[in-house]
C-alpha positions as CSV (number, residue, x, y, z in Angstrom):
1,X,66.4,-19.4,47.3
2,X,67.5,-15.9,48.3
3,X,68.7,-17.3,51.7
4,X,70.7,-20.0,49.9
5,X,72.2,-17.4,47.6
6,X,73.4,-15.2,50.5
7,X,74.6,-18.2,52.5
8,X,76.5,-19.4,49.4
9,X,78.1,-16.0,48.9
10,X,79.2,-15.7,52.5
11,X,80.6,-19.2,52.5
12,X,82.6,-18.7,49.3
13,X,84.1,-15.5,50.5
14,X,85.2,-17.1,53.8
15,X,86.4,-20.3,52.1
16,X,88.8,-18.4,49.9
17,X,89.9,-16.0,52.6
18,X,90.8,-19.0,54.8
19,X,92.6,-20.6,51.9
20,X,94.7,-17.4,51.3
21,X,95.5,-17.0,55.0
22,X,96.5,-20.6,55.3
23,X,98.8,-20.4,52.3
24,X,100.5,-17.4,53.9
25,X,100.8,-19.3,57.2
26,X,102.1,-22.3,55.4
27,X,105.1,-20.5,53.7
28,X,107.5,-21.4,56.6
29,X,106.6,-25.1,56.1
30,X,108.5,-25.0,52.9
31,X,111.6,-25.3,55.2
32,X,110.1,-27.9,57.5
33,X,109.3,-31.6,57.1
34,X,106.3,-32.4,54.9
35,X,104.2,-33.3,58.0
36,X,103.8,-29.7,59.0
37,X,102.2,-28.8,55.7
38,X,100.0,-31.9,55.8
39,X,98.7,-30.7,59.2
40,X,97.7,-27.4,57.7
41,X,96.1,-29.1,54.8
42,X,94.0,-31.2,57.2
43,X,93.1,-28.0,59.1
44,X,91.9,-26.4,55.8
45,X,89.6,-29.3,55.3
46,X,88.2,-29.2,58.9
47,X,87.6,-25.5,58.8
48,X,85.9,-25.8,55.4
49,X,83.6,-28.5,56.7
50,X,82.7,-26.4,59.7
51,X,81.9,-23.4,57.5
52,X,79.7,-25.6,55.3
53,X,77.7,-26.8,58.3
54,X,77.2,-23.5,60.1
55,X,76.7,-21.3,57.1
56,X,75.2,-23.5,54.4
57,X,73.4,-26.1,56.6
58,X,75.3,-28.9,54.8
59,X,75.9,-31.8,57.2
60,X,78.7,-34.1,56.4
61,X,78.5,-37.9,57.0
62,X,81.5,-40.1,56.6
63,X,80.5,-43.8,56.4
64,X,82.8,-46.9,56.5
65,X,85.8,-45.1,58.0
66,X,86.7,-48.3,59.8
67,X,87.3,-49.9,56.4
68,X,90.2,-47.7,55.5
69,X,93.4,-49.8,55.4
70,X,96.6,-48.6,57.0
71,X,99.7,-48.0,54.9
72,X,100.2,-47.6,51.2
73,X,96.8,-47.4,49.4
74,X,95.0,-46.4,46.3
75,X,91.7,-44.4,47.0
76,X,89.5,-44.6,43.9
77,X,86.8,-42.0,44.4
78,X,83.8,-40.8,42.6
79,X,84.4,-37.2,41.5
80,X,81.4,-34.9,41.4
81,X,82.8,-31.7,42.9
82,X,85.8,-29.7,43.9
83,X,84.9,-30.6,47.4
84,X,86.4,-34.1,47.5
85,X,89.8,-32.7,46.4
86,X,90.4,-31.2,49.8
87,X,87.9,-33.1,52.1
88,X,89.3,-36.6,51.8
89,X,92.9,-35.7,52.8
90,X,92.0,-35.6,56.5
91,X,91.8,-39.5,56.6
92,X,95.3,-40.2,55.3
93,X,98.8,-39.7,56.7
94,X,100.6,-39.2,53.4
95,X,97.9,-38.2,50.7
96,X,98.9,-37.9,47.1
97,X,97.1,-36.4,44.1
98,X,97.8,-36.2,40.4
99,X,97.2,-32.5,39.4
100,X,97.2,-30.4,36.3
101,X,100.7,-28.9,35.8
102,X,99.2,-25.4,35.6
103,X,98.4,-25.6,39.3
104,X,102.0,-26.1,40.2
105,X,102.8,-22.8,38.5
106,X,100.6,-20.6,40.8
107,X,102.9,-18.6,43.1
108,X,102.9,-19.8,46.7
109,X,100.0,-22.3,46.1
110,X,102.1,-24.2,43.6
111,X,105.2,-24.1,45.8
112,X,103.1,-25.7,48.5
113,X,101.8,-28.4,46.2
114,X,105.4,-29.3,45.2
115,X,106.4,-29.4,48.9
116,X,103.5,-31.8,49.5
117,X,104.9,-34.1,46.9
118,X,102.0,-33.9,44.5
119,X,102.4,-35.2,41.0
120,X,101.7,-33.0,38.0
121,X,100.5,-34.2,34.6
122,X,100.6,-32.2,31.4
123,X,97.2,-32.5,29.7
124,X,97.7,-33.0,26.0
125,X,101.2,-34.3,26.6
126,X,100.4,-37.6,24.8
127,X,100.6,-41.2,25.9
128,X,104.3,-41.1,26.9
129,X,103.7,-38.3,29.3
130,X,100.7,-40.1,30.8
131,X,102.5,-43.4,31.2
132,X,105.4,-41.6,32.9
133,X,102.9,-39.9,35.4
134,X,101.2,-43.2,36.2
135,X,104.5,-44.9,36.8
136,X,105.6,-42.1,39.1
137,X,102.3,-42.4,41.0
138,X,102.8,-46.1,41.5
139,X,106.3,-45.6,42.7
140,X,105.1,-43.0,45.3
141,X,102.4,-45.4,46.5
142,X,105.0,-48.2,46.9
143,X,107.0,-45.8,49.1
144,X,104.0,-45.7,51.6
145,X,101.8,-42.9,50.3
146,X,98.0,-42.9,49.8
147,X,97.0,-41.9,46.2
148,X,93.6,-40.3,45.9
149,X,92.6,-40.8,42.2
150,X,89.4,-40.1,40.3
151,X,89.0,-43.0,37.8
152,X,86.8,-41.0,35.5
153,X,89.5,-38.4,35.2
154,X,87.1,-35.4,35.6
155,X,84.1,-34.3,37.5
156,X,80.7,-35.8,36.5
157,X,77.3,-34.6,37.4
158,X,75.2,-36.8,39.7
159,X,73.4,-39.3,37.5
160,X,75.6,-38.9,34.5
161,X,76.8,-42.1,32.7
162,X,80.1,-43.2,34.2
163,X,83.2,-43.3,32.0
164,X,86.1,-45.0,33.9
165,X,89.6,-44.7,32.5
166,X,92.2,-47.5,32.6
167,X,94.9,-45.4,34.4
168,X,93.8,-46.5,37.9
169,X,94.1,-50.1,36.8
170,X,97.7,-49.5,35.7
171,X,98.7,-47.9,39.0
172,X,96.9,-50.7,40.9
173,X,98.8,-53.4,38.9
174,X,102.2,-51.7,39.3
175,X,101.9,-50.7,43.0
176,X,100.5,-54.0,44.3
177,X,98.6,-52.4,47.1
178,X,94.9,-52.5,48.1
179,X,92.4,-50.1,46.5
180,X,89.7,-48.4,48.5
181,X,86.6,-47.5,46.4
182,X,84.7,-44.3,47.5
183,X,81.2,-43.3,46.7
184,X,79.7,-39.8,47.4
185,X,77.0,-37.3,46.5
186,X,78.9,-34.0,46.7
187,X,77.6,-32.8,43.4
188,X,74.2,-32.2,44.9
189,X,75.6,-29.7,47.4
190,X,78.7,-28.3,45.8
191,X,77.8,-28.4,42.1
192,X,80.2,-27.8,39.2
193,X,80.4,-24.4,37.5
194,X,78.4,-22.4,40.1
195,X,79.2,-20.9,43.5
196,X,75.8,-22.0,44.9
197,X,75.9,-24.4,47.9
198,X,72.8,-26.3,48.7
199,X,71.7,-27.7,52.1
200,X,71.3,-31.3,53.0
201,X,73.4,-34.3,54.0
202,X,76.6,-34.8,52.0
203,X,77.6,-38.4,52.3
204,X,81.0,-40.0,51.7
205,X,81.0,-43.8,51.9
206,X,84.2,-45.8,52.1
207,X,83.5,-49.2,50.5
208,X,85.0,-52.6,50.9
209,X,88.7,-52.5,49.9
210,X,89.8,-54.6,46.9
211,X,92.9,-56.7,47.6
212,X,96.0,-56.4,45.5
213,X,96.7,-58.7,42.6
214,X,93.3,-58.9,40.9
215,X,93.3,-59.3,37.1
216,X,92.9,-55.9,35.3
217,X,89.4,-56.6,33.9
218,X,88.1,-57.9,37.2
219,X,89.5,-55.0,39.1
220,X,88.0,-52.4,36.7
221,X,84.6,-54.1,36.9
222,X,84.6,-54.4,40.6
223,X,85.8,-50.9,41.4
224,X,83.3,-49.4,38.9
225,X,80.3,-51.5,40.1
226,X,81.0,-50.8,43.8
227,X,81.3,-47.1,43.3
228,X,78.4,-46.7,41.0
229,X,76.0,-48.9,43.0
230,X,76.7,-47.1,46.2
231,X,76.7,-43.6,44.6
232,X,73.3,-44.2,43.0
233,X,71.9,-45.2,46.4
234,X,73.2,-42.2,48.3
235,X,72.4,-39.7,45.5
236,X,68.8,-40.9,45.5
237,X,68.5,-40.6,49.2
238,X,70.0,-37.0,49.1
239,X,67.6,-36.0,46.3
240,X,64.6,-37.2,48.4
241,X,65.9,-35.2,51.4
242,X,66.4,-32.0,49.3
243,X,62.9,-32.3,47.8
244,X,61.6,-32.2,51.4
245,X,63.8,-29.2,52.2
246,X,62.6,-27.4,49.1
247,X,58.9,-28.1,49.8
248,X,58.5,-31.0,47.3
249,X,60.3,-29.2,44.5
250,X,63.2,-31.2,43.0
251,X,66.7,-30.1,44.1
252,X,67.9,-27.1,42.0
253,X,71.5,-28.5,42.1
254,X,72.4,-29.8,38.6
255,X,75.8,-31.3,39.6
């Protein structure tokens, strides 16, 4: 565990140093087309995945990449970690996130988020504020962007009971585009509320896309069942792998 602690410490220092440096490098992109900033965003993801592999011995496996549709899209992803908020962007030309408004107020970082065209939401702003945000997201998707959304609304630990929100269904209905469910097990390697990073094989699985036009209840059932079934499978496989790595002791990652 001492080795994992030191590796985690080194990784986190380098991760945030790279983030700060890229934010500085990205300042000129405020005057350039959005594509320049998106290229730097993808570079941040690639560098971070490289650091995870060489420092923390976390191998990344992306499955089902060939299933990703082209064009406007909703990506409904399981959310276990901060990791997927930056790692998934590398697969999409015009990625879009719904973020807490407070992030937009951070100097430089917030300016870059606005330049990237991210949508902010005021938590506690009430139903009207939420509906306005969902409509704005649907409109951006119709313009050709790919919305990465976490249907549970917040991070959940691996194995925690799912609690899907209806917001994703509203965006799906209004945008009339396919939805790509995504399962993952990132919480076992990049857990919440700790800087520890645990070794093993982090898996992201892009599942069968759902066509536009499904009834709301059917859509919610299918997106939840696909994500949860696949997530349970890859989490169980990762736990077994980590038990071998830790000499038969269950993984210390709590998610």
